[in-house]
ZAKERO-174381 format. One record per residue: y, x, z of N, C-alpha, C in turn; residue number from 1. Coordinates in Angstrom, 3 decimals, always signed. Example, Ala and Ser with C-alpha at 12.3 -4.5 7.8 and 13.67 -1.06 7.14 Angstrom:
2
atom nc2 -5.690; nc1 +13.190; nc3 +7.800; cac2 -4.500; cac1 +12.300; cac3 +7.800; cc2 -3.300; cc1 +13.200; cc3 +7.800; nr 1
atom nc2 -2.250; nc1 +12.850; nc3 +7.080; cac2 -1.060; cac1 +13.670; cac3 +7.140; cc2 +0.030; cc1 +12.900; cc3 +7.870; nr 2
END
This chain:
153
atom nc2 +65.639; nc1 +29.707; nc3 +50.351; cac2 +66.128; cac1 +28.433; cac3 +50.197; cc2 +64.665; cc1 +27.580; cc3 +51.475; nr 1
atom nc2 +65.026; nc1 +26.776; nc3 +51.766; cac2 +64.479; cac1 +26.091; cac3 +52.559; cc2 +63.706; cc1 +24.624; cc3 +51.589; nr 2
atom nc2 +61.957; nc1 +24.727; nc3 +52.793; cac2 +61.830; cac1 +23.656; cac3 +52.619; cc2 +61.641; cc1 +22.759; cc3 +51.097; nr 3
atom nc2 +60.548; nc1 +22.075; nc3 +50.215; cac2 +61.222; cac1 +21.520; cac3 +49.930; cc2 +61.005; cc1 +19.655; cc3 +50.110; nr 4
atom nc2 +61.652; nc1 +19.024; nc3 +49.883; cac2 +60.945; cac1 +17.968; cac3 +50.915; cc2 +60.570; cc1 +17.595; cc3 +50.082; nr 5
atom nc2 +58.933; nc1 +16.541; nc3 +49.908; cac2 +57.657; cac1 +16.616; cac3 +49.037; cc2 +58.239; cc1 +14.882; cc3 +49.253; nr 6
atom nc2 +57.982; nc1 +14.151; nc3 +49.698; cac2 +58.924; cac1 +13.017; cac3 +49.934; cc2 +59.478; cc1 +12.711; cc3 +48.879; nr 7
atom nc2 +60.859; nc1 +13.576; nc3 +49.720; cac2 +62.136; cac1 +13.404; cac3 +48.428; cc2 +62.146; cc1 +13.305; cc3 +47.229; nr 8
atom nc2 +60.831; nc1 +14.959; nc3 +46.699; cac2 +60.894; cac1 +14.813; cac3 +45.364; cc2 +59.831; cc1 +13.495; cc3 +44.558; nr 9
atom nc2 +58.659; nc1 +13.086; nc3 +45.215; cac2 +58.493; cac1 +12.628; cac3 +44.469; cc2 +58.757; cc1 +10.968; cc3 +44.450; nr 10
atom nc2 +59.833; nc1 +11.081; nc3 +45.624; cac2 +60.762; cac1 +9.140; cac3 +45.551; cc2 +62.082; cc1 +9.593; cc3 +43.602; nr 11
atom nc2 +62.121; nc1 +11.009; nc3 +44.144; cac2 +63.114; cac1 +11.119; cac3 +43.140; cc2 +62.607; cc1 +11.105; cc3 +40.824; nr 12
atom nc2 +61.435; nc1 +12.083; nc3 +41.769; cac2 +60.423; cac1 +12.383; cac3 +40.411; cc2 +60.518; cc1 +10.817; cc3 +40.119; nr 13
atom nc2 +59.855; nc1 +9.761; nc3 +40.492; cac2 +60.096; cac1 +8.545; cac3 +40.166; cc2 +60.736; cc1 +7.943; cc3 +39.030; nr 14
atom nc2 +61.911; nc1 +8.322; nc3 +40.285; cac2 +63.202; cac1 +7.538; cac3 +38.977; cc2 +63.168; cc1 +8.496; cc3 +38.218; nr 15
atom nc2 +63.473; nc1 +9.701; nc3 +38.129; cac2 +63.694; cac1 +10.264; cac3 +36.951; cc2 +63.201; cc1 +10.282; cc3 +35.586; nr 16
atom nc2 +61.167; nc1 +9.268; nc3 +36.101; cac2 +61.024; cac1 +9.505; cac3 +34.780; cc2 +61.066; cc1 +8.032; cc3 +34.422; nr 17
atom nc2 +61.493; nc1 +7.359; nc3 +35.533; cac2 +61.441; cac1 +5.816; cac3 +34.916; cc2 +62.999; cc1 +5.445; cc3 +34.157; nr 18
atom nc2 +63.885; nc1 +5.917; nc3 +34.851; cac2 +65.268; cac1 +6.148; cac3 +34.069; cc2 +64.829; cc1 +7.207; cc3 +33.061; nr 19
atom nc2 +63.999; nc1 +8.234; nc3 +32.365; cac2 +64.103; cac1 +8.720; cac3 +31.477; cc2 +63.324; cc1 +8.110; cc3 +29.805; nr 20
atom nc2 +62.614; nc1 +7.951; nc3 +30.807; cac2 +61.016; cac1 +7.847; cac3 +29.076; cc2 +61.301; cc1 +6.759; cc3 +28.826; nr 21
atom nc2 +62.044; nc1 +6.184; nc3 +28.950; cac2 +62.097; cac1 +5.085; cac3 +27.972; cc2 +62.792; cc1 +4.963; cc3 +26.736; nr 22
atom nc2 +62.868; nc1 +6.341; nc3 +27.262; cac2 +64.329; cac1 +6.628; cac3 +25.968; cc2 +63.901; cc1 +7.635; cc3 +25.045; nr 23
atom nc2 +64.155; nc1 +6.622; nc3 +24.386; cac2 +63.020; cac1 +6.986; cac3 +22.440; cc2 +64.016; cc1 +8.917; cc3 +22.399; nr 24
atom nc2 +65.144; nc1 +9.068; nc3 +22.633; cac2 +64.908; cac1 +10.459; cac3 +22.105; cc2 +66.111; cc1 +10.500; cc3 +23.239; nr 25
atom nc2 +66.302; nc1 +11.890; nc3 +24.007; cac2 +67.296; cac1 +12.408; cac3 +24.383; cc2 +68.845; cc1 +13.186; cc3 +23.993; nr 26
atom nc2 +69.790; nc1 +13.544; nc3 +24.219; cac2 +70.558; cac1 +14.346; cac3 +24.220; cc2 +70.499; cc1 +15.343; cc3 +23.364; nr 27
atom nc2 +71.394; nc1 +15.070; nc3 +22.034; cac2 +70.610; cac1 +16.852; cac3 +21.427; cc2 +71.985; cc1 +17.922; cc3 +21.265; nr 28
atom nc2 +71.668; nc1 +18.688; nc3 +21.942; cac2 +72.164; cac1 +20.707; cac3 +22.304; cc2 +71.966; cc1 +20.861; cc3 +20.932; nr 29
atom nc2 +73.804; nc1 +21.695; nc3 +21.933; cac2 +73.755; cac1 +22.644; cac3 +20.066; cc2 +72.647; cc1 +24.036; cc3 +19.648; nr 30
atom nc2 +71.285; nc1 +23.865; nc3 +20.254; cac2 +70.865; cac1 +24.617; cac3 +20.137; cc2 +69.646; cc1 +24.406; cc3 +19.487; nr 31
atom nc2 +69.778; nc1 +22.778; nc3 +19.302; cac2 +69.078; cac1 +22.178; cac3 +18.597; cc2 +67.812; cc1 +21.648; cc3 +18.921; nr 32
atom nc2 +67.897; nc1 +21.708; nc3 +20.690; cac2 +66.251; cac1 +20.687; cac3 +21.482; cc2 +67.683; cc1 +19.543; cc3 +22.084; nr 33
atom nc2 +66.770; nc1 +18.754; nc3 +22.003; cac2 +67.229; cac1 +17.469; cac3 +22.442; cc2 +66.888; cc1 +17.564; cc3 +24.539; nr 34
atom nc2 +67.343; nc1 +16.951; nc3 +25.487; cac2 +67.710; cac1 +17.046; cac3 +26.566; cc2 +67.689; cc1 +15.076; cc3 +26.948; nr 35
atom nc2 +66.258; nc1 +15.072; nc3 +28.344; cac2 +67.108; cac1 +13.449; cac3 +29.170; cc2 +67.723; cc1 +13.905; cc3 +30.704; nr 36
atom nc2 +68.940; nc1 +13.393; nc3 +30.837; cac2 +68.871; cac1 +14.318; cac3 +31.814; cc2 +69.003; cc1 +13.120; cc3 +33.615; nr 37
atom nc2 +68.793; nc1 +12.980; nc3 +34.245; cac2 +68.887; cac1 +12.627; cac3 +35.297; cc2 +68.877; cc1 +12.409; cc3 +36.805; nr 38
atom nc2 +69.911; nc1 +12.523; nc3 +37.436; cac2 +70.695; cac1 +13.250; cac3 +39.258; cc2 +70.656; cc1 +12.360; cc3 +40.168; nr 39
atom nc2 +71.122; nc1 +12.502; nc3 +41.142; cac2 +71.165; cac1 +11.890; cac3 +41.829; cc2 +70.944; cc1 +11.775; cc3 +43.507; nr 40
atom nc2 +71.891; nc1 +12.298; nc3 +44.498; cac2 +71.279; cac1 +12.049; cac3 +46.070; cc2 +71.195; cc1 +13.650; cc3 +46.158; nr 41
atom nc2 +71.874; nc1 +14.738; nc3 +44.921; cac2 +71.511; cac1 +16.620; cac3 +45.201; cc2 +70.193; cc1 +16.343; cc3 +45.281; nr 42
atom nc2 +69.731; nc1 +16.096; nc3 +43.667; cac2 +68.306; cac1 +16.313; cac3 +43.162; cc2 +68.898; cc1 +16.315; cc3 +41.443; nr 43
atom nc2 +68.825; nc1 +16.797; nc3 +41.209; cac2 +68.777; cac1 +17.322; cac3 +39.422; cc2 +67.134; cc1 +17.585; cc3 +38.486; nr 44
atom nc2 +67.377; nc1 +16.135; nc3 +37.771; cac2 +65.994; cac1 +16.128; cac3 +36.779; cc2 +66.356; cc1 +16.760; cc3 +35.399; nr 45
atom nc2 +65.691; nc1 +17.973; nc3 +34.444; cac2 +65.822; cac1 +17.386; cac3 +33.190; cc2 +64.736; cc1 +18.117; cc3 +32.852; nr 46
atom nc2 +64.644; nc1 +17.270; nc3 +31.473; cac2 +63.564; cac1 +17.083; cac3 +30.466; cc2 +64.377; cc1 +17.587; cc3 +29.666; nr 47
atom nc2 +63.155; nc1 +19.298; nc3 +28.694; cac2 +64.157; cac1 +19.825; cac3 +27.726; cc2 +62.907; cc1 +19.418; cc3 +26.798; nr 48
atom nc2 +63.366; nc1 +19.708; nc3 +25.410; cac2 +62.168; cac1 +19.536; cac3 +24.613; cc2 +62.938; cc1 +20.027; cc3 +23.784; nr 49
atom nc2 +61.358; nc1 +21.135; nc3 +22.272; cac2 +62.359; cac1 +21.178; cac3 +20.876; cc2 +61.234; cc1 +20.740; cc3 +20.360; nr 50
atom nc2 +60.994; nc1 +20.621; nc3 +18.959; cac2 +60.291; cac1 +19.870; cac3 +17.666; cc2 +60.486; cc1 +18.665; cc3 +17.476; nr 51
atom nc2 +58.940; nc1 +18.179; nc3 +16.569; cac2 +58.638; cac1 +17.062; cac3 +16.833; cc2 +56.766; cc1 +17.534; cc3 +16.744; nr 52
atom nc2 +56.393; nc1 +17.836; nc3 +15.356; cac2 +54.937; cac1 +17.887; cac3 +15.469; cc2 +54.434; cc1 +18.770; cc3 +14.898; nr 53
atom nc2 +54.471; nc1 +19.631; nc3 +16.025; cac2 +53.833; cac1 +20.095; cac3 +17.454; cc2 +55.213; cc1 +20.138; cc3 +18.335; nr 54
atom nc2 +54.869; nc1 +19.829; nc3 +19.411; cac2 +56.827; cac1 +19.829; cac3 +20.091; cc2 +56.021; cc1 +20.035; cc3 +21.812; nr 55
atom nc2 +57.264; nc1 +21.013; nc3 +21.857; cac2 +56.933; cac1 +21.453; cac3 +23.227; cc2 +58.361; cc1 +21.770; cc3 +24.298; nr 56
atom nc2 +57.867; nc1 +21.484; nc3 +25.532; cac2 +58.906; cac1 +21.915; cac3 +26.080; cc2 +58.487; cc1 +22.330; cc3 +27.665; nr 57
atom nc2 +60.176; nc1 +21.379; nc3 +28.744; cac2 +59.848; cac1 +22.025; cac3 +30.359; cc2 +60.533; cc1 +20.288; cc3 +31.167; nr 58
atom nc2 +60.067; nc1 +20.192; nc3 +31.854; cac2 +60.545; cac1 +19.246; cac3 +32.908; cc2 +61.018; cc1 +20.122; cc3 +34.464; nr 59
atom nc2 +62.135; nc1 +20.308; nc3 +34.857; cac2 +62.505; cac1 +20.884; cac3 +36.043; cc2 +63.813; cc1 +19.591; cc3 +36.879; nr 60
atom nc2 +63.218; nc1 +19.940; nc3 +37.888; cac2 +63.422; cac1 +19.523; cac3 +39.238; cc2 +64.575; cc1 +20.396; cc3 +40.265; nr 61
atom nc2 +66.121; nc1 +20.382; nc3 +40.463; cac2 +66.786; cac1 +20.479; cac3 +41.222; cc2 +66.929; cc1 +20.333; cc3 +42.813; nr 62
atom nc2 +66.550; nc1 +20.614; nc3 +43.459; cac2 +67.945; cac1 +20.871; cac3 +45.044; cc2 +67.597; cc1 +21.688; cc3 +45.535; nr 63
atom nc2 +68.605; nc1 +21.102; nc3 +46.985; cac2 +69.342; cac1 +22.372; cac3 +47.563; cc2 +69.336; cc1 +23.712; cc3 +46.763; nr 64
atom nc2 +70.559; nc1 +23.796; nc3 +45.435; cac2 +70.535; cac1 +25.181; cac3 +45.754; cc2 +69.734; cc1 +25.885; cc3 +43.982; nr 65
atom nc2 +68.384; nc1 +25.048; nc3 +43.937; cac2 +67.964; cac1 +25.713; cac3 +43.345; cc2 +66.448; cc1 +24.981; cc3 +42.325; nr 66
atom nc2 +66.123; nc1 +25.759; nc3 +41.042; cac2 +64.761; cac1 +24.269; cac3 +41.353; cc2 +63.656; cc1 +24.593; cc3 +41.805; nr 67
atom nc2 +63.526; nc1 +23.482; nc3 +41.891; cac2 +62.293; cac1 +23.836; cac3 +42.916; cc2 +60.963; cc1 +22.857; cc3 +42.568; nr 68
atom nc2 +61.446; nc1 +22.629; nc3 +41.058; cac2 +59.678; cac1 +22.207; cac3 +40.787; cc2 +59.967; cc1 +22.606; cc3 +38.976; nr 69
atom nc2 +58.362; nc1 +22.576; nc3 +38.632; cac2 +59.069; cac1 +22.550; cac3 +37.150; cc2 +57.631; cc1 +22.141; cc3 +36.539; nr 70
atom nc2 +57.641; nc1 +21.849; nc3 +34.789; cac2 +55.946; cac1 +20.872; cac3 +34.302; cc2 +56.465; cc1 +22.180; cc3 +33.065; nr 71
atom nc2 +55.885; nc1 +22.332; nc3 +31.843; cac2 +55.980; cac1 +23.258; cac3 +31.111; cc2 +54.553; cc1 +22.283; cc3 +30.042; nr 72
atom nc2 +55.126; nc1 +21.305; nc3 +29.104; cac2 +53.920; cac1 +21.193; cac3 +28.372; cc2 +54.193; cc1 +21.512; cc3 +26.866; nr 73
atom nc2 +53.002; nc1 +20.895; nc3 +26.070; cac2 +52.785; cac1 +21.391; cac3 +24.424; cc2 +52.114; cc1 +19.948; cc3 +24.092; nr 74
atom nc2 +52.280; nc1 +19.456; nc3 +22.762; cac2 +52.152; cac1 +18.259; cac3 +22.723; cc2 +51.702; cc1 +18.377; cc3 +20.971; nr 75
atom nc2 +51.117; nc1 +17.695; nc3 +20.312; cac2 +50.507; cac1 +17.492; cac3 +19.191; cc2 +49.970; cc1 +16.359; cc3 +18.582; nr 76
atom nc2 +50.788; nc1 +15.303; nc3 +17.948; cac2 +50.179; cac1 +13.947; cac3 +16.838; cc2 +49.502; cc1 +14.649; cc3 +15.803; nr 77
atom nc2 +47.629; nc1 +13.484; nc3 +16.532; cac2 +46.946; cac1 +14.449; cac3 +15.834; cc2 +46.281; cc1 +13.699; cc3 +13.952; nr 78
atom nc2 +46.829; nc1 +12.680; nc3 +14.062; cac2 +45.953; cac1 +11.398; cac3 +13.042; cc2 +48.198; cc1 +11.059; cc3 +12.565; nr 79
atom nc2 +47.593; nc1 +10.328; nc3 +11.172; cac2 +48.322; cac1 +9.878; cac3 +10.374; cc2 +48.960; cc1 +8.203; cc3 +10.849; nr 80
atom nc2 +47.449; nc1 +7.902; nc3 +11.117; cac2 +47.866; cac1 +5.758; cac3 +11.542; cc2 +46.792; cc1 +6.443; cc3 +12.725; nr 81
atom nc2 +47.266; nc1 +5.720; nc3 +13.856; cac2 +49.181; cac1 +4.849; cac3 +13.552; cc2 +50.459; cc1 +5.722; cc3 +12.914; nr 82
atom nc2 +50.946; nc1 +5.309; nc3 +12.943; cac2 +51.948; cac1 +5.999; cac3 +13.030; cc2 +53.056; cc1 +6.540; cc3 +13.734; nr 83
atom nc2 +53.142; nc1 +7.412; nc3 +14.029; cac2 +53.722; cac1 +8.527; cac3 +15.520; cc2 +54.745; cc1 +7.774; cc3 +16.063; nr 84
atom nc2 +55.521; nc1 +6.615; nc3 +15.497; cac2 +56.630; cac1 +6.267; cac3 +16.224; cc2 +55.815; cc1 +5.460; cc3 +17.334; nr 85
atom nc2 +55.008; nc1 +4.502; nc3 +16.613; cac2 +54.150; cac1 +3.681; cac3 +17.727; cc2 +53.385; cc1 +4.041; cc3 +18.737; nr 86
atom nc2 +52.438; nc1 +5.294; nc3 +18.066; cac2 +51.906; cac1 +6.123; cac3 +19.710; cc2 +52.928; cc1 +6.366; cc3 +20.910; nr 87
atom nc2 +54.213; nc1 +6.885; nc3 +19.830; cac2 +55.017; cac1 +7.028; cac3 +20.475; cc2 +55.365; cc1 +7.034; cc3 +22.244; nr 88
atom nc2 +55.048; nc1 +4.997; nc3 +21.455; cac2 +56.372; cac1 +4.121; cac3 +22.269; cc2 +55.133; cc1 +3.401; cc3 +22.733; nr 89
atom nc2 +53.784; nc1 +3.223; nc3 +22.989; cac2 +52.866; cac1 +3.203; cac3 +23.901; cc2 +52.976; cc1 +3.791; cc3 +24.913; nr 90
atom nc2 +52.693; nc1 +5.600; nc3 +24.272; cac2 +53.243; cac1 +6.640; cac3 +25.162; cc2 +53.932; cc1 +6.274; cc3 +26.238; nr 91
atom nc2 +55.751; nc1 +6.085; nc3 +25.517; cac2 +56.435; cac1 +6.117; cac3 +26.632; cc2 +56.391; cc1 +4.503; cc3 +27.371; nr 92
atom nc2 +55.485; nc1 +2.912; nc3 +27.046; cac2 +55.509; cac1 +2.087; cac3 +27.761; cc2 +54.104; cc1 +2.825; cc3 +29.020; nr 93
atom nc2 +53.274; nc1 +3.480; nc3 +28.790; cac2 +52.202; cac1 +3.865; cac3 +30.046; cc2 +53.030; cc1 +4.871; cc3 +31.008; nr 94
atom nc2 +54.201; nc1 +5.457; nc3 +30.595; cac2 +55.348; cac1 +6.856; cac3 +31.166; cc2 +56.251; cc1 +5.603; cc3 +31.885; nr 95
atom nc2 +56.443; nc1 +5.135; nc3 +31.442; cac2 +57.347; cac1 +4.689; cac3 +32.401; cc2 +57.534; cc1 +3.435; cc3 +33.424; nr 96
atom nc2 +56.843; nc1 +3.080; nc3 +33.935; cac2 +56.101; cac1 +2.561; cac3 +35.281; cc2 +56.108; cc1 +3.835; cc3 +36.300; nr 97
atom nc2 +55.610; nc1 +5.278; nc3 +36.596; cac2 +55.802; cac1 +5.757; cac3 +37.036; cc2 +54.778; cc1 +5.090; cc3 +38.039; nr 98
atom nc2 +53.583; nc1 +6.359; nc3 +38.584; cac2 +52.433; cac1 +5.804; cac3 +39.420; cc2 +53.097; cc1 +6.908; cc3 +40.852; nr 99
atom nc2 +53.546; nc1 +7.219; nc3 +42.083; cac2 +53.729; cac1 +8.179; cac3 +42.338; cc2 +52.322; cc1 +8.778; cc3 +42.247; nr 100
atom nc2 +51.195; nc1 +8.726; nc3 +42.481; cac2 +50.199; cac1 +9.741; cac3 +42.694; cc2 +49.854; cc1 +10.200; cc3 +41.756; nr 101
atom nc2 +50.553; nc1 +9.904; nc3 +41.188; cac2 +49.941; cac1 +10.832; cac3 +39.200; cc2 +51.439; cc1 +11.004; cc3 +38.399; nr 102
atom nc2 +52.370; nc1 +11.418; nc3 +39.000; cac2 +53.306; cac1 +12.303; cac3 +38.807; cc2 +53.297; cc1 +13.306; cc3 +38.550; nr 103
atom nc2 +51.976; nc1 +14.532; nc3 +38.221; cac2 +52.489; cac1 +15.342; cac3 +37.433; cc2 +52.197; cc1 +15.212; cc3 +35.249; nr 104
atom nc2 +52.028; nc1 +13.656; nc3 +35.497; cac2 +52.168; cac1 +12.938; cac3 +34.751; cc2 +52.414; cc1 +11.142; cc3 +33.588; nr 105
atom nc2 +50.947; nc1 +11.015; nc3 +33.775; cac2 +51.218; cac1 +9.547; cac3 +33.896; cc2 +49.413; cc1 +8.910; cc3 +34.372; nr 106
atom nc2 +49.333; nc1 +8.240; nc3 +34.524; cac2 +48.331; cac1 +7.563; cac3 +34.807; cc2 +46.656; cc1 +8.505; cc3 +35.070; nr 107
atom nc2 +45.726; nc1 +8.008; nc3 +35.196; cac2 +43.849; cac1 +8.426; cac3 +34.798; cc2 +43.863; cc1 +7.886; cc3 +33.585; nr 108
atom nc2 +44.000; nc1 +6.495; nc3 +33.181; cac2 +43.799; cac1 +6.008; cac3 +32.217; cc2 +44.696; cc1 +4.779; cc3 +32.709; nr 109
atom nc2 +44.814; nc1 +4.023; nc3 +30.838; cac2 +45.227; cac1 +2.789; cac3 +30.666; cc2 +45.061; cc1 +2.837; cc3 +29.613; nr 110
atom nc2 +44.622; nc1 +0.530; nc3 +28.913; cac2 +44.256; cac1 +0.552; cac3 +27.465; cc2 +45.318; cc1 -0.634; cc3 +27.751; nr 111
atom nc2 +45.767; nc1 -0.877; nc3 +26.238; cac2 +46.486; cac1 -1.718; cac3 +25.725; cc2 +46.071; cc1 -1.690; cc3 +24.398; nr 112
atom nc2 +45.491; nc1 -3.311; nc3 +23.840; cac2 +44.827; cac1 -3.610; cac3 +22.271; cc2 +44.465; cc1 -2.099; cc3 +21.847; nr 113
atom nc2 +44.452; nc1 -1.505; nc3 +21.015; cac2 +43.525; cac1 -0.843; cac3 +20.167; cc2 +43.992; cc1 +0.269; cc3 +20.826; nr 114
atom nc2 +44.717; nc1 +0.925; nc3 +21.665; cac2 +45.936; cac1 +2.229; cac3 +22.047; cc2 +44.777; cc1 +2.655; cc3 +23.531; nr 115
atom nc2 +44.470; nc1 +3.652; nc3 +23.593; cac2 +43.604; cac1 +3.756; cac3 +24.906; cc2 +44.042; cc1 +5.359; cc3 +25.275; nr 116
atom nc2 +45.006; nc1 +5.068; nc3 +26.882; cac2 +45.748; cac1 +6.544; cac3 +27.472; cc2 +44.865; cc1 +7.480; cc3 +28.010; nr 117
atom nc2 +44.822; nc1 +8.292; nc3 +28.110; cac2 +43.804; cac1 +9.531; cac3 +29.570; cc2 +44.192; cc1 +10.314; cc3 +29.747; nr 118
atom nc2 +44.010; nc1 +11.026; nc3 +31.168; cac2 +44.587; cac1 +11.813; cac3 +31.783; cc2 +43.548; cc1 +12.176; cc3 +32.777; nr 119
atom nc2 +43.744; nc1 +13.819; nc3 +32.474; cac2 +42.557; cac1 +14.374; cac3 +33.952; cc2 +43.751; cc1 +15.368; cc3 +33.978; nr 120
atom nc2 +43.409; nc1 +15.965; nc3 +35.464; cac2 +44.499; cac1 +16.658; cac3 +35.684; cc2 +43.195; cc1 +18.168; cc3 +37.059; nr 121
atom nc2 +44.114; nc1 +18.514; nc3 +37.217; cac2 +42.801; cac1 +19.450; cac3 +37.985; cc2 +44.219; cc1 +20.105; cc3 +38.918; nr 122
atom nc2 +44.527; nc1 +19.743; nc3 +40.461; cac2 +45.312; cac1 +20.400; cac3 +41.044; cc2 +46.327; cc1 +18.578; cc3 +41.508; nr 123
atom nc2 +47.849; nc1 +18.936; nc3 +42.387; cac2 +48.484; cac1 +17.770; cac3 +42.061; cc2 +50.165; cc1 +18.615; cc3 +42.991; nr 124
atom nc2 +51.109; nc1 +17.562; nc3 +42.528; cac2 +52.421; cac1 +17.827; cac3 +42.485; cc2 +52.943; cc1 +19.310; cc3 +43.180; nr 125
atom nc2 +51.766; nc1 +19.802; nc3 +43.858; cac2 +52.442; cac1 +20.859; cac3 +44.146; cc2 +51.809; cc1 +22.171; cc3 +43.268; nr 126
atom nc2 +51.471; nc1 +22.419; nc3 +42.800; cac2 +50.486; cac1 +22.645; cac3 +41.135; cc2 +49.531; cc1 +22.257; cc3 +40.931; nr 127
atom nc2 +49.507; nc1 +22.544; nc3 +39.747; cac2 +48.735; cac1 +21.883; cac3 +38.907; cc2 +48.205; cc1 +22.118; cc3 +36.847; nr 128
atom nc2 +47.251; nc1 +21.335; nc3 +36.651; cac2 +47.445; cac1 +21.574; cac3 +35.111; cc2 +45.922; cc1 +20.345; cc3 +34.450; nr 129
atom nc2 +46.576; nc1 +19.640; nc3 +32.776; cac2 +45.870; cac1 +18.654; cac3 +33.045; cc2 +46.144; cc1 +19.166; cc3 +31.629; nr 130
atom nc2 +45.066; nc1 +17.499; nc3 +31.212; cac2 +45.456; cac1 +17.279; cac3 +29.310; cc2 +45.449; cc1 +15.441; cc3 +29.608; nr 131
atom nc2 +47.222; nc1 +15.437; nc3 +28.860; cac2 +47.132; cac1 +13.633; cac3 +28.462; cc2 +46.661; cc1 +13.455; cc3 +27.174; nr 132
atom nc2 +45.491; nc1 +12.470; nc3 +26.086; cac2 +45.499; cac1 +12.509; cac3 +25.177; cc2 +45.209; cc1 +10.319; cc3 +25.182; nr 133
atom nc2 +46.411; nc1 +10.264; nc3 +23.833; cac2 +46.109; cac1 +9.299; cac3 +23.263; cc2 +45.024; cc1 +8.251; cc3 +22.022; nr 134
atom nc2 +44.107; nc1 +7.805; nc3 +22.272; cac2 +43.110; cac1 +7.590; cac3 +20.866; cc2 +43.731; cc1 +6.124; cc3 +20.805; nr 135
atom nc2 +43.186; nc1 +5.333; nc3 +19.321; cac2 +43.399; cac1 +4.771; cac3 +18.459; cc2 +42.571; cc1 +4.423; cc3 +17.361; nr 136
atom nc2 +41.765; nc1 +2.873; nc3 +18.413; cac2 +40.157; cac1 +2.245; cac3 +17.958; cc2 +39.261; cc1 +3.834; cc3 +18.293; nr 137
atom nc2 +39.653; nc1 +4.387; nc3 +19.074; cac2 +38.727; cac1 +5.484; cac3 +19.810; cc2 +38.503; cc1 +6.358; cc3 +18.543; nr 138
atom nc2 +40.029; nc1 +7.308; nc3 +18.402; cac2 +39.626; cac1 +8.167; cac3 +17.655; cc2 +41.372; cc1 +8.897; cc3 +18.892; nr 139
atom nc2 +40.927; nc1 +10.447; nc3 +18.727; cac2 +42.232; cac1 +10.576; cac3 +19.758; cc2 +43.576; cc1 +11.321; cc3 +18.323; nr 140
atom nc2 +44.469; nc1 +10.251; nc3 +18.557; cac2 +45.500; cac1 +10.760; cac3 +17.945; cc2 +46.405; cc1 +11.323; cc3 +18.740; nr 141
atom nc2 +46.718; nc1 +11.843; nc3 +19.556; cac2 +47.380; cac1 +12.691; cac3 +20.433; cc2 +46.986; cc1 +13.507; cc3 +21.522; nr 142
atom nc2 +47.480; nc1 +14.812; nc3 +21.736; cac2 +46.528; cac1 +15.722; cac3 +22.926; cc2 +48.825; cc1 +16.201; cc3 +22.926; nr 143
atom nc2 +48.141; nc1 +16.379; nc3 +24.936; cac2 +49.120; cac1 +17.309; cac3 +25.552; cc2 +48.152; cc1 +17.467; cc3 +26.928; nr 144
atom nc2 +48.288; nc1 +19.307; nc3 +26.384; cac2 +48.788; cac1 +20.309; cac3 +26.891; cc2 +49.985; cc1 +20.518; cc3 +28.593; nr 145
atom nc2 +50.070; nc1 +20.615; nc3 +29.595; cac2 +50.792; cac1 +20.298; cac3 +30.952; cc2 +49.560; cc1 +21.617; cc3 +32.241; nr 146
atom nc2 +51.037; nc1 +22.149; nc3 +32.650; cac2 +50.794; cac1 +22.799; cac3 +33.889; cc2 +52.474; cc1 +22.487; cc3 +34.550; nr 147
atom nc2 +51.956; nc1 +22.966; nc3 +36.276; cac2 +53.591; cac1 +23.497; cac3 +36.858; cc2 +53.628; cc1 +23.011; cc3 +37.754; nr 148
atom nc2 +54.010; nc1 +22.812; nc3 +39.522; cac2 +54.545; cac1 +22.454; cac3 +40.170; cc2 +55.567; cc1 +22.970; cc3 +40.816; nr 149
atom nc2 +55.232; nc1 +23.608; nc3 +41.844; cac2 +56.446; cac1 +23.951; cac3 +43.414; cc2 +56.742; cc1 +25.299; cc3 +42.462; nr 150
atom nc2 +58.349; nc1 +25.525; nc3 +42.763; cac2 +58.174; cac1 +26.890; cac3 +42.582; cc2 +59.712; cc1 +27.334; cc3 +43.386; nr 151
atom nc2 +59.484; nc1 +28.790; nc3 +44.018; cac2 +60.336; cac1 +29.170; cac3 +43.948; cc2 +59.854; cc1 +29.542; cc3 +45.977; nr 152
atom nc2 +60.710; nc1 +29.240; nc3 +46.696; cac2 +60.110; cac1 +30.002; cac3 +48.387; cc2 +61.000; cc1 +30.735; cc3 +49.285; nr 153
END
């Protein structure tokens, strides 16, 4: 497999995330999972997940005939208040405008009203692990762990 064009991967991930993170639910598949899809210019993106609380999944990016990048994640809503729908609406707002410098998940931090988003990442797009948290009025209400990076060679 050819070397992954990193700038192409970054540009594609920004667009794929922008187009899919605003969607509250993905396409339901026969195996009970849901999937969000974006394809463009020889690149393909799939975010496939299962469960509600907790939930988990993976993102995959294909280019040049094979998978070139992936991320695995597992998340839990930690509180009954605010409602899960409000937590996820805030999360979609944070993630809906991807920052090319923070494509492992979201920005380092973001605050809107009573909600605060934090993302701590070790590594870079080529290989990383991290934790994403959302708090409401100073109390953690959501936590995700994730890891990933380039695959193949």
